Structures are given as C-alpha cells and as structure tokens.
C-alpha positions in Angstrom: 44.0 34.8 166.6 43.6 38.4 167.9 42.7 41.3 165.7 45.7 43.5 165.0 43.5 46.7 165.0 42.1 46.0 168.4 45.5 45.3 169.8 46.8 48.6 168.4 43.8 50.5 169.9 44.5 48.9 173.3 48.1 50.0 173.2 47.2 53.5 172.3 44.7 53.7 175.1 47.3 52.5 177.6 49.8 55.0 176.3 47.3 57.9 176.6 46.4 56.8 180.2 50.1 56.6 181.1 50.7 60.0 179.7 47.9 61.5 181.7 49.2 60.0 184.9 52.8 61.0 184.2 52.7 64.0 186.5 52.0 61.9 189.6 54.3 59.0 188.9 57.6 59.2 190.9 60.6 57.2 189.7 63.5 56.1 191.9 65.2 59.5 192.0 62.1 61.2 193.4 61.3 63.4 190.4 58.1 63.1 188.3 57.9 61.5 184.9 56.8 64.8 183.4 59.8 66.6 184.9 62.2 64.0 183.6 60.7 64.3 180.1 60.9 68.0 180.2 64.6 67.8 181.3 65.5 65.3 178.6 63.5 67.1 175.8 64.9 70.6 175.5 63.4 71.0 172.1 59.8 70.4 173.2 57.5 73.4 172.6 56.1 75.3 175.6 52.5 74.8 174.6 52.8 71.0 174.3 50.2 69.0 176.3 52.8 68.0 178.9 53.5 71.7 179.8 50.1 73.4 179.4 48.8 75.3 182.3 45.5 73.5 182.3 47.1 70.0 182.0 46.6 67.7 185.0 50.3 67.0 185.4 51.3 70.7 185.4 48.4 71.7 187.8 48.7 69.1 190.4 52.2 67.6 190.1 54.5 70.5 189.4 54.8 71.9 193.0 55.4 68.5 194.4 58.0 67.8 191.8 59.8 71.1 192.6 60.0 70.2 196.3 61.1 66.7 195.6 63.7 68.0 193.3 65.0 70.5 195.9 65.3 67.7 198.5 67.0 65.4 196.1 69.5 68.2 195.2 70.4 68.9 198.8 70.8 65.2 199.6 73.0 64.8 196.6 75.1 67.8 197.5 75.7 66.5 201.0 76.7 63.1 199.7 78.9 64.6 197.0 81.3 66.3 199.5 83.9 63.9 200.7 85.1 66.4 203.3 81.8 66.1 205.2 82.5 62.4 205.6 86.2 62.6 206.4 86.2 65.5 209.0 83.9 66.2 212.0 85.9 69.0 213.8 86.0 72.7 213.5 87.6 75.6 215.3 85.5 76.4 218.4 85.8 77.3 222.1 84.6 75.3 225.2 81.3 76.5 226.6 82.8 77.5 229.9 85.4 79.7 228.2 84.5 83.4 228.0 85.5 83.5 224.4 82.8 81.1 223.4 80.0 83.7 223.9 77.9 81.1 225.7 75.8 82.6 228.5 72.9 80.2 229.2 73.7 78.9 232.7 70.2 78.4 233.9 70.9 74.8 234.9 73.9 75.9 237.0 71.7 78.5 238.7 69.0 75.9 239.4 71.7 73.6 240.8 73.0 76.4 243.1 69.5 77.0 244.4 68.9 73.3 245.0 72.2 73.0 246.9 71.4 76.1 248.9 68.0 74.7 249.9 69.4 71.3 250.8 72.3 72.7 252.9 70.0 75.1 254.8 67.5 72.3 255.3 70.2 70.2 256.9 71.2 73.1 259.2 67.5 73.7 260.1 66.9 70.1 260.9 70.0 70.0 263.0 68.8 73.1 264.8 65.4 71.4 265.5 67.1 68.2 266.8 69.4 70.2 269.1 67.1 72.9 270.5 63.6 71.8 269.7 60.8 74.2 268.6 61.6 77.7 269.8 59.0 79.7 267.9 56.9 81.7 270.4 54.5 84.3 269.0 53.8 85.7 272.5 57.4 86.5 272.9 57.2 88.8 269.8 54.6 90.9 271.6 56.9 91.3 274.6 59.6 92.7 272.3 57.3 95.7 271.7 55.6 96.0 275.1 56.7 95.4 278.6 53.4 96.6 280.1 50.3 95.8 278.1 48.7 99.0 279.4 51.7 101.2 278.5 52.4 101.9 274.8 55.2 104.5 274.9 56.4 103.8 271.3 52.9 104.2 269.9 52.5 107.4 271.8 55.7 108.7 270.3 54.3 107.9 266.8 51.1 109.8 267.5 53.0 112.8 268.8 54.8 113.0 265.4 51.7 114.7 264.0 52.6 117.8 265.9 55.8 118.2 263.8 53.9 117.8 260.6 51.5 120.6 261.6 54.4 122.9 262.5 55.9 122.3 259.0 52.6 123.0 257.3 51.9 126.1 259.3 55.4 127.5 258.7 55.1 127.0 254.9 51.7 128.7 254.9 53.1 131.7 256.7 56.0 131.9 254.3 53.7 131.8 251.3 51.7 134.7 252.7 54.7 136.7 253.5 53.9 136.7 257.2 57.3 135.0 257.9 60.5 136.1 256.4 62.8 133.5 254.9 65.2 133.8 257.8 62.3 133.2 260.4 61.0 130.3 258.4 64.5 128.8 258.1 64.9 129.1 261.9 61.5 127.5 262.6 62.2 124.6 260.3 65.6 124.0 261.8 64.1 123.9 265.3 61.3 121.6 264.2 63.7 119.2 262.5 66.2 119.2 265.4 63.5 118.5 268.0 62.3 115.7 265.7 65.6 113.9 266.2 66.3 114.7 269.8 62.9 114.4 271.4 62.2 110.8 270.6 65.8 109.8 271.4 65.5 111.4 274.8 62.2 109.6 275.5 63.7 106.2 274.4 66.8 106.8 276.6 64.9 108.0 279.7 61.7 105.9 279.7 62.4 102.4 281.0 59.2 100.9 279.5 60.4 101.6 276.0 61.7 98.2 274.6 64.6 98.2 272.1 62.3 96.9 269.3 59.6 99.5 270.1 62.2 102.3 270.3 63.7 101.3 267.0 60.3 101.3 265.4 59.4 104.8 266.8 62.8 106.2 265.8 62.5 104.7 262.3 59.2 106.6 261.9 60.7 109.8 263.1 63.7 109.4 260.8 61.4 108.9 257.8 59.4 112.0 258.7 62.6 114.0 259.2 63.7 113.3 255.7 60.2 113.9 254.3 59.8 117.3 256.0 63.3 118.3 255.0 62.3 117.7 251.3 59.0 119.4 251.9 60.7 122.5 253.1 63.3 122.5 250.2 60.7 122.1 247.4 58.4 124.8 248.7 61.4 127.1 249.1 62.4 126.4 245.4 58.8 127.2 244.3 59.0 130.5 246.2 62.3 131.4 244.6 61.1 130.5 241.1 57.8 132.3 241.4 59.5 135.7 241.3 59.0 137.9 238.3 62.4 137.0 236.8 61.7 133.3 236.6 57.9 133.2 236.3 57.9 130.8 233.3 60.3 128.5 234.9 58.3 128.5 238.1 55.2 127.2 236.3 57.3 124.3 234.8 58.4 123.3 238.3 55.3 123.8 240.4 53.0 122.5 237.6 55.0 119.7 235.9 53.9 118.6 232.5 54.4 114.9 233.2 51.4 114.7 235.6 49.1 112.0 234.2 46.2 112.1 236.5 42.7 113.3 235.7 42.6 115.9 238.5 43.8 119.5 237.8 47.4 120.2 238.4 48.3 121.8 241.7 50.4 125.0 241.7 52.2 126.7 244.5 50.8 127.7 247.1 47.7 125.6 246.4 49.6 122.5 247.6 49.8 123.8 251.2 46.9 121.7 252.5 46.3 119.0 255.1 45.4 116.5 252.4 48.5 117.2 250.4 51.0 116.9 253.3 49.4 113.8 254.8 49.4 112.1 251.4 53.1 112.8 251.2 53.6 111.6 254.8 52.1 108.2 253.9 53.4 107.9 250.3 56.3 105.5 249.7 58.8 108.2 248.9 61.1 110.7 250.7 61.1 113.3 247.9 58.3 115.8 247.8 56.5 116.9 244.6 53.5 119.1 244.1 52.0 116.6 241.6 53.0 113.0 242.1 52.5 110.5 239.2 49.2 108.6 239.9 48.0 105.2 238.8 44.4 105.1 237.4 42.8 102.8 239.9 43.5 100.3 242.7 44.0 96.7 241.5 42.5 94.5 244.1 44.2 91.3 243.0 47.6 93.0 243.1 46.8 94.5 246.5 45.7 91.2 248.0 48.9 89.4 246.7 51.1 92.0 248.4 49.1 91.8 251.6 49.5 88.0 251.7 53.2 88.3 251.1 53.5 90.8 253.9 51.7 88.5 256.4 53.6 85.4 255.2 57.1 87.0 255.3 56.4 88.6 258.7 55.6 85.3 260.2 58.6 83.6 258.5 61.0 86.3 259.6 59.9 86.0 263.2 60.0 82.2 263.2 63.4 82.0 261.6 64.9 84.6 263.9 63.7 82.7 267.0 64.5 79.3 265.7 67.7 79.9 263.9 69.4 83.2 264.8 68.9 83.3 268.5 70.5 80.0 269.4 73.6 80.8 267.3 73.9 84.2 268.9 73.5 82.7 272.4 76.2 80.1 271.7 78.6 82.9 270.5 78.7 84.8 273.8 81.4 82.5 275.4 83.9 82.6 272.5 83.5 86.4 272.4 84.1 86.7 276.1 87.1 84.4 276.0 88.4 86.1 272.8 88.8 82.7 271.1 89.5 83.8 267.6 89.0 80.5 265.9 85.7 79.8 267.7 84.6 83.4 267.0 85.3 83.0 263.3 83.3 79.7 263.3 80.3 81.4 265.0 80.5 84.3 262.6 80.4 82.0 259.6 77.5 80.0 261.1 75.6 83.2 261.7 76.3 84.6 258.2 74.0 82.3 256.3 70.8 82.8 258.4 71.5 86.5 258.8 71.9 87.0 255.1 68.8 84.9 254.3 66.7 87.0 256.7 68.1 90.2 255.2 67.0 89.1 251.8 63.6 88.2 253.1 63.4 91.6 254.8 64.4 93.3 251.5 61.6 91.6 249.6 59.1 92.1 252.5 59.8 95.9 252.8 60.9 97.1 249.3 58.6 95.0 247.2 55.6 93.8 249.2 55.1 96.6 251.7 56.0 99.6 249.6 54.0 98.3 246.6 51.0 97.6 248.9 51.2 101.2 250.2 51.7 102.6 246.6 48.7 100.6 245.3 46.5 101.7 248.2 47.4 105.4 247.5 47.5 105.1 243.7 51.1 106.2 243.8 52.6 105.8 240.3 56.3 105.6 240.8 57.0 102.0 241.8 60.8 102.0 241.3 61.8 101.3 244.9 65.0 99.3 243.9 67.0 98.4 240.9 69.3 95.5 240.0 71.6 95.8 243.0 72.3 92.1 242.9 74.4 92.7 239.7 76.5 95.4 241.4 80.1 95.2 240.4 81.0 98.2 242.7 80.0 99.1 246.2 78.9 102.5 245.0 76.5 100.9 242.5 75.0 98.8 245.3 74.3 101.7 247.5 72.8 103.7 244.6 70.3 100.9 243.6 69.3 98.9 246.6 67.3 101.7 248.3 66.0 104.1 245.6 63.9 106.4 247.9 66.9 107.1 250.1 69.2 107.4 247.1 66.9 109.9 245.4 66.7 112.0 248.6 70.5 112.1 249.1 71.1 113.0 245.5 68.4 115.7 245.4 68.7 117.3 248.8 72.3 116.6 249.9 74.7 115.6 247.2 73.8 118.1 244.5 73.5 121.1 246.8 77.0 120.3 248.1 78.3 120.3 244.5 76.6 123.6 243.8 78.3 125.1 246.8 81.7 124.2 245.3 82.5 121.0 247.2 84.3 118.3 245.2 82.7 114.9 244.3 84.9 113.0 246.8 83.9 115.3 249.7 80.2 115.2 248.7 80.2 111.4 248.5 82.0 111.2 251.9 79.4 113.6 253.4 76.6 111.3 252.1 78.2 108.2 253.6 78.7 110.2 256.9 75.0 111.1 257.0 74.0 107.5 256.3 76.4 106.3 259.0 74.9 108.7 261.5 71.4 107.5 260.9 72.4 103.8 261.0 74.1 104.4 264.4 71.1 106.5 265.6 68.6 103.7 264.8 70.7 101.1 266.6 72.5 102.7 269.5 69.7 104.7 270.9 67.1 101.9 271.2 69.8 99.6 272.7 70.8 102.5 275.1 74.5 102.0 274.4 77.0 103.7 272.0 79.6 101.5 270.4 79.7 103.0 266.9 79.9 99.6 265.2 77.2 100.6 262.6 78.9 104.0 262.1 82.3 102.5 261.5 80.7 99.8 259.3 79.2 102.5 257.0 82.3 104.6 256.9 84.4 101.6 256.0 82.4 101.5 252.8 84.4 104.4 251.5 87.8 102.6 251.3 86.0 99.4 250.3 84.3 101.2 247.4 87.6 102.6 246.3 89.3 99.2 246.4 86.6 97.3 244.6 86.1 100.1 242.0 89.8 100.3 241.2 91.2 96.8 241.8 88.3 94.4 241.0 86.1 94.4 237.9 83.3 92.3 236.5 82.4 89.1 238.4 85.2 89.7 240.9 83.7 93.0 241.9 80.3 91.5 242.2 81.7 88.7 244.4 83.4 91.3 246.6 80.1 93.1 247.0 78.3 89.9 248.0 81.1 89.0 250.5 80.8 92.4 252.2 77.1 91.9 252.6 77.3 88.3 253.8 80.2 88.8 256.3 79.9 92.5 257.3 76.3 92.4 258.7 76.6 89.4 261.0 79.9 90.8 262.4 78.1 94.0 263.4 75.2 91.9 264.8 77.6 89.9 267.0 79.3 93.0 268.3 76.1 94.7 269.3 74.6 91.6 270.8 77.7 90.8 272.8 78.0 94.4 274.1 74.3 94.4 275.0 74.6 91.1 276.8 77.7 92.2 278.8 76.0 95.5 279.7 72.6 94.2 280.8 72.7 90.5 281.6 76.2 89.7 282.9 76.0 92.4 285.5 72.7 91.0 286.7 74.2 87.5 287.1 77.3 88.9 288.8 
C-alpha cells in the first residue's frame, strides 16, 4: 500500500509545477490561466506570487495574454451585434457617379490607350496592304534641296547674323549716348522690319527655295525677330531705370537677386557683348534677361536621352507622314474638286487621327526633347517650356500653357504694354491673337507662295470659340471642346492648303 506522505508530496509538487506554468497555459477562450485567476480573484494582493514583476507568468505571459484578450474581445463584440448579421447594405453612391468621390480611373485610361493603339494598328496595316511601303529617306532631302549645290535656305540662316550685329551695335551706341533714343528706335524698327521682309522676298522670288526649306528659314527669322524685339525692350528699360531718380530700382532689375550661378552678376551696360547676345540667340527662350538662371553642370545621361529621343521622333515623324498622311491627302483631292461634302467629311475624319498623332509627336519632339537638349547644353535653368495644356477647360488656358516661351513673350512685350497704354483686356487679347494669326499665316503662305488666309482665319476664329467655351461649357465638357477643336481644326486647314497648292501648281501642269 502506498505511503500517504509520499502521495501528498507528489500532489504538492504537481500543484507547484502547474502554478509556475500557469502564465503560458491557454484555455479555450484564449486567455491565460493567470489572467483568469486574477479576474476571478479581486481580493488577491498585488504582491502575490502570481502578480509579482519577477514571476515567470507576469514577465513572459502578460503581453501575450493582453493581445489574446483584445482579439477575443473584438471577436466577441462582432458576434454580439445581430445587426451585422441581419444587414449588409448602407447608403452609398455608385463609383461612376460624381457624388461618390471616386477618381481612380487608371484602368479606363489604360483601356483607352490599348484601344487607340489597336485601332491605329489596324489602319496602319490597311495602309500597308493598300499602298505598300512608301517611306523614302532620299525624298526627305529633296524637300529641303532642289539642287544639291544650291542651299538658299541655309544661306538665309547665315545672313541672319547681320541683323544680330546691327541690334548689338545699336544698343552699344545707345548706352554710350552716341545715339539718341529716337535714332535708336528708328534703327531698331528698320532692322526688325527688314528681318521679316527680306527673307520673305527671297523665298518668293528665288525658285530654288523649296517650301520646307523656306518654312525652316522663315521660322528661324521669326524666332530672331521676337528675340531681338525683347533684347531692345529690356535694354531700353535698363536705360530708363538707370537714371538718378530710379537708381535703386535699376540695380534690382539689371542685377536680379534670383541669379543662382557662380559667376558675378552682369549689370547694364556690361551685358552688351557678343557672348551675351549669342547665348541669348541660342537659348530656348524668347524673353531677354541680363542674368539667366543657370544649372550647375551638364548631365550627360540626360543629354543623351534627349538626343536619342530627337533622332527617334524625327525618323518616326518622317515615316508616318510619308506612309500615312500623304496617301490620305492624295485621295482627298478628287472629293475636294467635286465639292462632294460627304466624301470630304469622310476624308477629313480619316486625316484627323494621323494628323493629331503627328502633332502630339511634334510637340514632344520640340518642346520636351529639343528644347531640353538645348537648355542642358547651354546650362539654361528655366525648363518650363509647357504646362498641363491637356487639362485645359477653356481655349484661353490652352493657348497660355501649351507654348510657354511664346506666351511669356506676348505677355511681357505685347499684352501688358497695351494695358499700360489704356487698352482694355478684350482689345489687348484680340491684338495678341491677331499677331499670332499673322505669324501663322506668314510661316505657311510665304513658303507655299500663295495667300489663302486659312491659318489666319483659323487663329482669329479662336476668339469666338474661346468666348463660347468659356461661357457655355465647363469642366469636362470644356476640355472635350478644346480637344475637338485641336483634332478637327488642324486637318481642315491642312486639307485646304494642300488642295489649293495642288490646284495652283500641279493641275495647271497637267492641263
């Protein structure tokens, strides 16, 4: 028979061992034994072995017990609410409703891009099957040169240096007092007037100048015209502000505090140098400053990326124009001659997609790749060549943000001076559109050697369109109207010019 004392000792040892492991034992409800004991024994002393700080159950089991208790409490609260089991609806809006506040439509945007690529791929494949491969790099060279030994457009660009020298010489004489302000104004007016009329006369009278070469040369002269106009204005402002009455203000203008370069600041008339004016001539801006913001160094990786983009998009633009645009334009001549409105509309819509795609590529090639390449090469700091014109809800917002260099020039040297002279905002805005319409027509009609005013009327029609969209359409409707004007307006002008050019030059030869 067993010894009662030994049995009692064995039971005591088992109880002690169970009490030491109580902090790690988990019953069915997920809480520790020690926790259950503490909850069921409110009269227990704080310094009892089960609650001492140095006890194994308190040191190792208490945090786990607290987390388990929290989870158990949450689970119990969910199960204790009958409404959670009986109802599954609440007041809320559909995702496509504007009141829902939902705005993550990335999947829809990706779908639109995929559909656009697939539809254009089908059209491109249809074009290949119908016309074959029409891409011819040699033909591109013939667009610039008729005679390989005669380069009239390039000669015109070289002659433009003469006008730069005249502007610099005039400003130097004005800074010395050798020329009066009236004489300087007359010399600048003659210089700027000849800049517009001389190349136009050469393009119109010299048969060897091709339309593409003439447009390139006139584009260079137009840019230089706007640059030298700004050059003359800023130097005149510096002279006016350098008088004794505004000496302090003169220093703030001619030596701006925002200049971040390491070189010393240039003050008037120290800016009247060959290096300064030629830097401005090549800089990607139309507005002159004595001290341009400069970047610290040339980033070679950035420069190479922009150069690769320029070369790639140049080839792509040429290839798509030859393969896609030219056949559609050629097939549109007969409907235009017969004045078949339904066929004309069909050709216009067929031309709208490739024309708009090429325009977008040209925008990226020129305003992002080319201007950033030039700015990086010259360490030019201001890289804001465009803003978010694609979000434009008004026509005015589009024209203010898609070409920032031209917008800055118009605002600084044309719009604000008109307001200072007492003209109203409507008159000043109309004058800006008129100036833009003139240069658009100048760059199209003169190289084509015909004057039809389609570009001029297209630009002037932006005034009533801007009023209509700004007052009648808002939000997404206004943005859609801006896109429609871009997609439909440009191919319409292209068809009109191509038709008139074909009738004027080729149909007479066949007759």
